[in-house]
N, C-alpha and C positions, 0 to 999 in steps of 0.2 A: 808597650806593656812591661811592667815592672817584673822584676825578679819573682817576688811572691809569687806574684800574679800567674807568671808563666809555668812556676813549679806546682801552684796548686791547680791548674788545668792537669795538668801530666802524672798527680799524684795515682789514677787508677791503670794510669799504661806502665809506670815504673812502678809498683805495688808489686808485680810478676817478676821483679828484677831481686827482689830478697830473699835472703837466703834462710832456710828454715832448716830447724831439725827433723832430720828423715822417717815423715809418719807420724809427728808428729804438730801440732801446731804452738801460739806461742801462748806461754804462762801467763798473767797477768796479773798486775796486784794492784788495786785501787783504789785509794786512800783518798775519803772524802771527798770525790766526785760526783756524789750528788746521785743521780737515774743510771752512771755507766754511758753517759753520751757517746768515749773512745770506744766502748764494746759493738757499739750501731754502727761508726766508721769503719770498723776493723769488719762488721759481718761485711756491709756494702763493699769493699773491695775485695770481697772474698779469701780473706785471710781467715786459715783456722783457728779456733781456738781452743788450746786444749785442757786449760784450767782459768779460774777466777776467783781470788780470793780480795775480798770489799771489808770494808769496812766505815763505819757513814755515824757522824753523831746523832744524823736524822732517820729515826727508824721509815718513818716514811719511804725517803728517798732508797733506802735496803730492799723494802715488800716491793715499791714499781722494779725496780731493778730486777728482781727474783722472779718478777710476774714476766719479764722480756727476754729474759736470759735465763735457762733453767741449770747453766752450767755453774753460777754462781755458788760461795761456799762463806758463809758471813760467819762462820763458826772457827775458821781458822786462825785468824787472828784475835790477837788483844784487843779490849776495847778502847783500852788507851794508849793512843799513839805511839805516848815516848817508850810504852814496854815493847814493839815492833823490834825486831831486833834481826839481824841477815840470816841467823837459821829460821826464819817465818817463810822468807821469800826463796826457796829451795825446795 
């Protein structure tokens, strides 16, 4: 078994060891991630999601993502990725 395979097979078990802020979940920033597959992975690992900010150049991908995850905010980030600053991530 390769190291990558071993790590992948134990991911669910190891996710319980993550240190998350008290009474909060993870704040996610998804830039051009399509239908936000990382959020589905987080859901399957039972990781609490606090907020999700999304920017994508494909409106259909954002529409699908918002259908699957009601906490998505697609208005918090500038549509031009070059205009995103550290301030947007706080």
